[in-house]
C-alpha positions in Angstrom: 0.0 0.0 0.0 1.3 3.4 -0.9 0.8 5.9 1.9 1.4 9.6 1.1 3.7 11.3 3.6 1.1 14.0 4.4 -1.3 11.3 5.5 1.1 9.4 7.7 0.3 11.3 10.9 -3.5 10.8 10.5 -3.1 7.2 9.6 -1.0 6.5 12.7 -3.4 8.4 14.9 -6.7 6.9 13.6 -5.8 3.5 12.3 -4.1 0.5 13.9 -0.4 0.6 12.9 0.5 -1.9 10.2 3.1 -4.6 11.0 5.4 -3.4 8.2 6.4 0.1 7.1 8.9 1.1 4.4 10.3 4.6 4.1 12.3 5.6 1.0 13.6 9.1 0.0 16.5 11.4 -0.1 15.5 14.1 2.5 17.1 13.1 5.9 14.9 15.5 8.0 11.6 14.2 6.6 12.8 10.6 6.8 13.8 11.1 10.4 10.5 12.7 11.3 8.4 10.0 9.6 10.4 7.2 11.3 10.0 8.9 14.7 6.3 9.1 14.2 6.1 5.4 13.4 8.4 4.5 16.4 6.1 6.6 18.6 3.0 4.8 17.4 4.7 1.5 17.8 5.7 2.2 21.4 2.1 3.3 22.1 1.0 -0.2 20.9 3.4 -1.9 23.2 6.4 -2.4 20.9 8.9 -1.3 23.5 11.9 -3.4 22.6 13.8 -2.1 19.6 16.4 -3.9 17.4 18.3 -1.9 14.8 20.2 -3.6 11.9 22.4 -1.6 9.4 22.9 -3.5 6.1 26.4 -2.7 5.0 28.5 -4.9 2.8 27.9 -8.2 1.0 28.5 -10.3 4.1 25.6 -8.9 6.2 24.0 -11.7 8.3 20.4 -11.7 7.2 19.6 -14.7 9.3 19.9 -12.5 12.4 17.1 -10.2 11.1 14.9 -13.2 10.2 15.4 -14.6 13.6 14.6 -11.3 15.3 11.4 -10.9 13.4 10.2 -14.4 14.4 11.4 -14.5 18.0 9.2 -13.5 20.9 10.6 -10.6 23.0 12.1 -11.4 26.3 11.4 -8.1 28.0 8.2 -6.8 26.3 5.1 -8.1 24.8 6.0 -6.7 21.4 9.1 -5.5 19.5 10.2 -3.1 16.8 12.7 -4.3 14.3 14.4 -1.5 12.3 16.2 -2.3 9.1 18.4 0.3 7.5 19.7 -0.2 4.0 21.7 3.0 3.1 22.7 1.7 -0.4 19.2 0.7 -1.4 20.6 -2.6 -2.7 20.1 -5.6 -0.4 21.7 -8.1 -2.8 20.5 -11.6 -3.7 20.4 -12.8 -0.1 18.8 -9.6 1.1 16.2 -9.7 -1.6 15.1 -13.2 -0.5 15.2 -12.2 3.1 13.1 -9.1 2.6 10.5 -11.1 0.7 10.3 -13.6 3.6 10.0 -10.7 6.1 7.3 -9.0 4.1 5.3 -12.2 3.6 5.4 -13.2 7.2 4.7 -9.6 8.6 0.8 -9.6 8.4 0.6 -12.8 10.6 3.1 -11.6 13.2 1.3 -9.0 15.4 4.1 -9.0 18.0 6.6 -7.5 15.6 6.5 -4.2 13.8 9.2 -3.9 11.1 10.5 -0.6 9.8 12.6 -0.6 6.6 14.6 2.6 5.8 15.8 3.1 2.2 17.3 6.0 0.2 15.6 7.4 -2.9 14.9 4.5 -5.3 14.8 4.5 -9.1 11.9 3.0 -11.0 13.7 -0.3 -11.7 14.3 -0.9 -8.0 10.7 -0.1 -7.2 9.7 -2.9 -9.5 12.0 -5.5 -8.0 10.5 -8.6 -6.3 11.7 -7.5 -2.8 10.3 -4.0 -3.0 7.0 -5.3 -4.5 6.7 -7.7 -1.5 7.2 -4.8 0.9 4.6 -2.8 -0.8 2.0 -5.6 -1.0 2.4 -6.6 2.7 2.8 -3.2 4.3 2.7 0.5 3.9 5.2 2.3 1.7 5.9 6.0 2.2 7.8 7.9 -0.4 9.6 10.9 1.1 10.3 13.5 -1.6 12.3 16.6 -1.2 10.6 19.9 -0.8 11.1 21.7 -4.1 11.9 25.4 -4.2 8.4 26.4 -5.3 6.8 24.7 -2.3 9.4 25.8 0.2 7.7 29.1 1.3 4.5 27.2 2.2 6.5 24.6 4.0 8.3 27.3 6.1 5.0 29.0 6.9 3.5 25.6 8.1 6.5 25.0 10.3 6.3 28.4 11.8 2.6 27.9 12.5 3.4 24.8 14.5 5.4 26.9 16.9 2.8 29.6 17.1 4.5 32.1 14.7 3.5 33.6 11.3 4.7 36.2 8.9 2.8 39.4 8.1 -0.2 39.2 5.9 -0.2 40.2 2.2 2.8 41.1 0.0 5.1 41.8 2.9 4.6 38.3 4.3 5.2 36.7 0.9 8.4 38.7 0.5 9.5 37.4 4.0 8.8 33.8 3.0 10.6 34.1 -0.3 13.6 35.7 1.4 13.6 32.8 4.0 13.4 30.2 1.2 16.3 31.8 -0.7 18.5 31.5 2.4 17.8 27.8 3.1 17.1 26.3 -0.3 18.5 22.8 -0.7 19.2 22.4 3.0 16.0 21.4 4.7 17.6 20.3 8.0 19.2 23.7 8.3 15.9 25.3 7.4 14.3 23.4 10.3 17.0 24.7 12.6 16.5 28.3 11.5 12.8 28.0 12.1 13.5 26.7 15.6 15.9 29.5 16.2 13.1 32.0 15.4 11.0 30.2 18.0 13.7 30.8 20.6 14.4 34.4 19.7 10.9 35.7 19.3 7.6 35.1 21.1 4.5 33.5 19.4 2.7 35.8 17.0 3.7 37.8 14.0 7.2 38.0 12.6 8.4 41.0 10.6 10.7 40.9 7.7 13.5 42.6 9.7 13.2 40.0 12.4 13.6 37.2 9.9 16.4 38.9 8.0 18.4 39.4 11.2 18.0 35.9 12.4 18.1 33.5 9.4 21.6 32.6 8.2 22.4 31.9 4.6 22.6 28.1 4.7 21.4 27.3 1.2 23.0 24.3 -0.6 22.6 23.9 -4.3 22.4 20.8 -6.6 23.9 21.1 -10.0 21.0 19.1 -11.5 18.4 21.5 -10.0 20.2 24.3 -11.8 18.7 22.9 -14.9 15.2 23.4 -13.4 15.9 27.0 -12.6 17.4 27.7 -16.1 14.5 26.1 -17.9 12.1 27.7 -15.5 13.3 31.2 -16.7 14.4 32.3 -13.1 17.5 34.4 -13.7 17.8 35.6 -10.0 17.7 32.0 -8.8 20.1 30.9 -11.5 22.6 33.6 -10.3 22.3 32.5 -6.7 22.7 28.8 -7.6 25.8 29.4 -9.8 27.5 31.5 -7.0 26.6 28.9 -4.5 27.9 26.0 -6.6 31.1 28.0 -7.2 31.5 28.6 -3.4 30.9 24.9 -2.7 33.7 23.9 -5.0 31.6 22.3 -7.7 33.5 21.3 -10.8 33.0 23.7 -13.8 32.9 20.8 -16.2 29.9 19.2 -14.4 28.0 22.5 -14.5 28.8 22.9 -18.2 27.7 19.3 -18.9 24.3 20.0 -17.3 23.7 23.1 -19.3 25.0 21.7 -22.6 23.0 18.5 -22.2 19.8 20.5 -21.9 20.6 22.6 -25.0 21.4 19.4 -27.0 18.2 17.8 -25.9 16.1 20.9 -26.7 17.7 21.0 -30.2 17.1 17.3 -30.8 13.4 17.5 -29.8 12.9 20.8 -31.7 14.3 19.2 -34.9 12.1 16.1 -34.4 9.0 18.2 -33.9 9.9 20.4 -36.9 10.2 17.2 -38.9 6.6 16.2 -38.1 7.2 14.1 -34.9 4.5 14.6 -32.2 6.0 16.3 -29.2 5.2 13.5 -26.7 6.9 11.0 -29.0 9.9 13.2 -29.5 10.3 13.7 -25.8 10.1 9.9 -25.1 12.6 9.1 -27.8 15.1 11.6 -26.3 14.6 10.2 -22.8 13.0 13.4 -21.5 10.5 12.8 -18.7 9.3 13.9 -15.3 9.8 17.6 -14.3 12.2 18.0 -17.2 9.5 16.9 -19.6 7.1 19.5 -18.3 9.7 22.2 -18.6 10.4 21.2 -22.2 6.7 21.3 -23.1 6.6 24.8 -21.8 9.7 26.3 -23.4 9.9 24.5 -26.8 7.1 26.7 -28.4 9.3 29.7 -27.6 12.5 28.3 -29.2 13.3 27.7 -32.8 16.0 25.7 -34.4 18.2 28.7 -35.3 18.3 29.9 -31.7 19.2 26.5 -30.4 21.9 26.1 -33.0 23.5 29.3 -31.8 23.2 28.1 -28.2 24.9 24.9 -29.2 27.8 26.9 -30.6 28.0 28.9 -27.3 28.0 25.7 -25.3 30.9 24.4 -27.5 32.8 27.7 -26.8 32.2 27.4 -23.0 33.4 23.8 -23.1 36.8 25.0 -24.3 36.9 27.9 -21.8 36.3 25.6 -18.7 39.2 23.5 -20.1 41.6 26.4 -20.3 41.1 27.7 -23.8 40.4 31.4 -24.5 37.9 32.8 -27.0 37.5 36.4 -28.2 34.4 38.2 -26.9 34.0 35.6 -24.1 35.2 35.8 -20.5 38.5 34.0 -19.8 37.1 32.8 -16.4 35.1 29.6 -16.6 32.5 30.6 -14.1 31.8 33.9 -15.8 31.4 32.0 -19.1 29.0 29.6 -17.5 27.0 32.5 -16.2 26.7 33.9 -19.7 25.6 30.6 -21.2 23.1 29.9 -18.4 21.6 33.4 -18.7 21.2 33.2 -22.4 19.2 30.0 -22.2 17.4 31.2 -19.0 16.2 34.5 -20.6 14.9 32.5 -23.6 12.8 30.4 -21.3 11.2 33.2 -19.3 7.4 32.8 -19.0 6.7 36.4 -20.2 8.6 36.0 -23.4 6.5 36.0 -26.5 6.2 32.5 -28.1 7.8 31.8 -31.5 5.5 31.9 -34.5 4.4 28.5 -35.9 
């Protein structure tokens, strides 16, 4: 059973906890909070003895986990067995063991099993062991909070400690400022929110109070830079590039991300101009998910000639980040990356007039 993260608390409060829960995702704060909620519900049901197993290496002893799940507790009526698989790859023995654990879970009321996994790809989610976990228990996918949803997330967390920003445009400005300071670092965002709870009483927070208290703890992902560029968000692109540079990200990786988007846009544009339906062209070029939605929005604004020029620019920047100089281009690799990113970003702005058919 798939259980949305936002319904987990209500499920644990109203329903009898299931004997098997699986959490998978790449956001440590939200994984930790969800696991804590499940542990708390388990303790309330009498699962007071806890065993934790960390699956690391090919020689992990799965027999110990199988024995723990089937054994009666010596000190409590019920037990909680926690299984952590940081790699997300249990191996052949682990796959068989997880299937046995999952299949026996519904009949064992004395044991609640919690499986913790990282973000899983589609192939892994179709594996026999993960299918068994899903069919015999509750699976909670824990996604990251994207930048667009971050202000609302911050406002919700502030409300839990009795605080709120000002109403109207001023409050929205405050939340956007807060989100800019903590983007990509949800654990630090949580800590900054808690700091505001210690510094100020419950009630309304002004922009000045938030500005004075919240540190710049943003962390940027080079692959999310693509979303910002294709989203036509030049200010965010500038912050991300500066952040990536400060964090020591490799110039060649940033260039590869930008160039790959330009190449994919050109391939899809050529296919559509050649009579290919857009959905088919996107699938053939392995463009899906959030990137697919971004391509669907920006392709009507881009023609083949513009994308050909951008490909030329990407080729120039490839040489610059590898030490070559080109006339009319900055010698510094990061400055050249800024120029390339901004050229594509400004072409993808939502208020730009679409190309004529």
